C-alpha positions in Angstrom: -7.2 -24.9 8.7 -3.3 -25.8 7.5 -1.6 -22.5 7.4 -2.8 -18.6 7.3 -1.3 -15.4 7.0 -2.2 -11.5 7.1 -0.8 -8.7 5.6 -1.1 -4.8 6.0 -0.3 -2.0 3.8 -1.0 1.2 2.7 -3.1 1.9 0.0 -0.5 3.3 -2.6 -0.5 1.8 -6.0 2.9 0.2 -6.0 1.9 -2.2 -3.0 -0.5 -3.7 -5.7 2.8 -5.5 -7.2 3.7 -6.4 -3.7 0.6 -7.5 -2.2 -0.1 -10.4 -5.7 3.4 -11.4 -5.1 3.2 -11.8 -1.3 -0.2 -13.9 -2.1 1.0 -16.2 -4.7 4.2 -16.8 -2.6 1.9 -17.9 0.2 -0.4 -20.0 -2.1 2.8 -21.7 -3.3 2.8 -24.6 -0.8 -0.6 -25.6 -1.8 1.5 -26.8 -5.4 -0.4 -25.0 -7.8 0.0 -25.1 -11.4 1.4 -21.5 -13.2 -2.1 -21.0 -14.5 -3.1 -21.5 -11.3 -0.8 -19.3 -9.6 -1.7 -16.7 -12.4 -5.3 -16.8 -11.5 -4.8 -15.9 -8.2 -2.3 -12.9 -8.8 -4.9 -11.7 -11.3 -7.8 -11.6 -8.8 -5.4 -10.2 -6.4 -4.7 -7.4 -8.0 -8.0 -6.6 -9.2 -9.2 -6.3 -5.6 -6.4 -4.3 -4.2 -6.7 -1.7 -7.4 -10.3 -1.9 -6.3 -9.6 -0.7 -2.8 -6.9 1.8 -4.1 -8.5 3.4 -6.7 -12.2 3.2 -5.7 -12.3 2.2 -1.9 -10.0 5.3 -0.9 -10.3 7.7 -3.8 -6.9 8.8 -4.4 -6.6 9.5 0.1 -4.4 7.2 1.8 -5.2 3.9 3.5 -5.2 1.1 4.8 -5.5 -2.3 2.7 -5.6 -5.9 4.9 -5.6 -8.9 3.2 -5.7 -12.1 5.3 -5.0 -15.7 3.6 -6.2 -19.1 4.6 -4.7 -22.4 3.1 -6.8 -25.7 3.8 -6.2 -28.6 1.8 -6.6 -28.1 -1.7 -7.9 -24.5 -1.2 -6.6 -20.9 -0.7 -9.2 -18.5 0.9 -8.3 -14.6 0.4 -9.9 -11.4 2.0 -9.3 -7.9 0.9 -10.3 -5.3 3.0 -10.5 -1.6 2.5 -11.8 0.8 5.3 -12.9 3.4 2.7 -16.0 4.7 0.9 -17.8 1.8 0.3 -20.1 0.7 -2.7 -23.4 2.1 -3.1 -25.1 -1.0 -4.7 -22.8 -4.3 -5.2 -25.1 -5.9 -7.8 -24.6 -2.6 -9.7 -20.8 -2.7 -9.5 -20.6 -6.0 -10.4 -22.0 -5.6 -13.6 -19.4 -5.9 -16.9 -17.7 -2.6 -17.8 -19.7 -0.9 -15.4 -17.2 1.7 -13.4 -17.5 4.7 -11.4 -14.6 6.2 -13.0 -15.0 6.5 -16.4 -12.7 9.5 -16.3 -9.8 7.7 -15.3 -10.3 5.1 -18.3 -11.6 2.2 -16.1 -12.3 -0.9 -18.2 -15.4 -1.7 -15.5 -14.2 -5.3 -15.6 -12.4 -5.7 -11.7 -15.2 -7.9 -10.4 -15.8 -10.0 -13.5 -12.1 -10.4 -14.2 -12.4 -11.7 -10.0 -15.4 -14.2 -10.9 -13.4 -15.9 -13.9 -10.2 -16.3 -12.2 -11.5 -17.6 -8.9 -14.0 -20.1 -7.9 -15.7 -18.0 -5.3 -16.1 -14.3 -5.1 -18.3 -12.7 -2.5 -18.5 -9.2 -2.1 -19.5 -7.3 1.4 -19.9 -3.2 1.4 -21.0 -0.6 3.7 -21.0 2.6 2.5 -18.9 4.8 4.4 -17.2 2.0 6.3 -15.6 -0.1 3.3 -15.5 -3.1 1.3 -14.5 -7.2 1.9 -13.9 -9.2 -0.6 -13.5 -13.0 -0.3 -12.3 -14.9 -2.5 -12.0 -19.1 -2.9 -9.7 -20.5 -5.6 -9.9 -24.9 -5.3 -6.2 -26.2 -6.4 -6.3 -29.6 -9.2 -5.3 -32.6 -7.6 -1.6 -32.8 -8.3 -0.8 -35.5 -11.2 
């Protein structure tokens, strides 16, 4: 392990941008391309937004982010201790949303999967959700 960091914050919507910038700044140690940084920021935004909107359902809670840098790879773990997901496979389907009344697109997991090299979701109803994402940076030319 080359480096790691942990961030814990309240599940407030204005913290979503903060989390995205912190993780991107940490990832910059790997000398990523602008596109790779944008991918990481987008995936983190989606994961944190899911924690806030779906995990805590408008109630205040804690979002925990842990990042590890290894060689040319960043591993990002984002955890909420909210209500959990009843059926992860259904939740990962494009356009599925448990909040249609909030005009949610239902593309959060799909977006994370398209911008990251690996996305794993673990959830226990009543205990919360953990999203693990991995991105391998291209070799510098």
